[in-house]
N, C-alpha and C positions, 0 to 999 in steps of 0.2 A: 468545402466547395459551395459556392452560392447557388441556392435553389433558383431555377428559371423563373418561378412565380415572383419571388422577392425582387429579382433584378428587373423584371417587367414593371413591378409596382414602383420602384425607384425611378425608372425612366419616365413613367407616366406622370408622376408628381413633378419631376423636374421640368417636364415639357410645358407646364402651365405658364412659366415665367415668360418665355418668348411669345407664347400665344396671347397672353394678356397685353404685352407690349404691342404686338401686332394689331390687336383689336383697337387699342387706344389710339394708335397712329391712324388707322383707317377711319375711326370716328372723327378725329380732328381734321383729317383731309376732307371728309364729306361735309362737315360743318363749314369749313372754310370755303369750299366750293359753293355751298348753298348761299352763304352770305355774299360771296363775290357775285353770284348770278343776280341776287336781289338788288344789289347796288348798281351793277352794270346794266341791267335790263331797264329800258325806258318805261316799261309798264309795271315795274316792281311796286312803286308806291301806291298805285291805284288798283292793283290786283286784289279782288275780294278775298278776304281771309276764309270765309266759309264757302263750302261747295254750293254751286248754283243749282236751284231746283229745276228739274226737267218736267215737272207736273204742271199742266195747264189748269187753272181754276176757272177761267172764263174766256170767251172768244166774242169779239164783236167786229163787224164790218163797218168801216168809217171812212170819211175823208179827213186827212190830216191838214188842218188849216192854220195858217199863221197870219200875222199882221206885218205889213211893210212899214208901218209908221202911223202917225196920227192918233186919233182916239180909238180905244179898244172897241171893236165891233163896227168900225167904219167900213161900209161895204166897198168903197172905192179902194181901200187899202188891204182888203182881204186877199190872201194868196193861198192856193191849194198846192200841196206837194205831189209831184208826179214825175214821170220819166219821159224824156223826149230824146230820141236818138241815142239812148243809153246813158244820158245825163240826167241827174236829178235836178229838178227845177221847181221853184215856187212860182206858179203862174196866176195871173189875175182871174178872178171868178166873176163872170158877168152877173149883174144883179138879178137878171131873169133866171139864172141857173141856181141861185142860192136856195130857193125853197126845196127843190127835188134833189139837187146836188149830183155828185159823181163819186160815190164811195169806192175808192180803189185800194184801200188798205185793210188788212186783217190785223187786229190788235189782240195778241195773246197775253193775258195777264197770268203770270206764273205764280205758283204757290208761295214763292219767297218775296212777292210784291214787285218784282221787276216786270217790265213790259218787253215784248218782242213785236216789232213792226214788220209785217210781211206785205210786200207789194204784189197784189193779186195777179196782175197781168203776166208777171214773170215767175212768181213764187220765190223771189229773192228777199233777203232780209236787209233792213236798214242797219248799216254798220258804220263804225268809225274806222276808216281806212288810212293807213300810213302811220309814221311815227307819232307818238302820243301828242307832242306839242305842235305838230304840223298836220295832224289828221283832219280829214274832212268826211262828211257823210257820203256814203256810196252804197250801192246795192251789191250784196255778196251772197254766195251760196249759204243757206242757213246751217249753222252748226251749234247754236245755243251758247256760244262763247260770250265772254264779258264785253267784247267789242260790239256785240249785237244786243246787249241788254241796256235798257233805259229805265231809270228810276225816277218817278215823279217827286219833285220837291214838295214840301208840306203845304206851302201857301198857294192858293188858287184865287182867281178873280172870275166874276161872272158878268156877262154882257149879252143882252138879247136872247136869254135862255140858254146860253152856251157857257161852259166852264173852261177857263184858260189856265194853263199851268206851265211850269218849266220842266223839262225832261233832261236828266243828266246821264251821260253815257258812263257805264261802269268802268270801262278800261281807262278812259282819258280823264274822267271827272269833269268834263266840259259839257255845256248845254247846247241842245239843238236850237238854232236860230236862223232867221233870214239874214243873208249877207247884207252888208251896207249898201250895195248897189240897188237892192230891192226897194229901198225907200224913195227912190227917185224915178218918176215916170211909171208907165204901165208895162214895161218890158219884164219878161221872166228873169229870175235871178236864182243862182244856186243857193242851197242851204249851207250853213256853216256850223262849226263847233267853236263856241266862245266860252270865256270864263263866266261861270254862273254868277249872276248878280243878285244880291239880296233885295234890290229895289224893284225886281220884276219888270225890267224894261220891256216895252211892247214887242220888240223884235224877238224876244226869247219866249214869248207866250204862244202856246200851241193849244188848239182845241180839236176835239173830235166831232165832226159834223156828220149828220145823216146816219147816225149809228143805229145798228140793229145787231143783236147778238144773243148769246146764251150765257 
């Protein structure tokens, strides 16, 4: 007569075969699902591989200023980013207002080198809204996600004591810019997200005016 302990031992050893097969199938299914999601997701290629830092290394209050065209630093082409009626717009800055300015943004520099732009009047963050290839700048509730992270590109230019640079959105890989309509006339024009150019075109150059921070 077979002892109960020996029978239990044989059943336990034999049960590993279906268990291993089941684990292998589960792993394959999980891997396939992960790959499928990365391929299907429009933000997959631009999703940062490393976890984004939530630690703020410095804070400054500034005006986010761009150029509608012409020569860098041309007062007539200077535009300030703000919101009117819930819409983000680059609006002309009167020459008389340039010295004291109107700093409406808080720029948080994160420990990983990314920036978060917070619009002080509403406490909302500048984000890339919509599908990656059709996204546009918009104000959204701050959540520290990649669509609200901006990374400065390495090259900068200086004019009139101000540094200008390009800022690329982490989710879309596209740069903040003044839309094409901003280059004509003195009317306000919305910001845009465009393919980052290595030539540092003037409409992609952004500067922080009237800064004060810690």
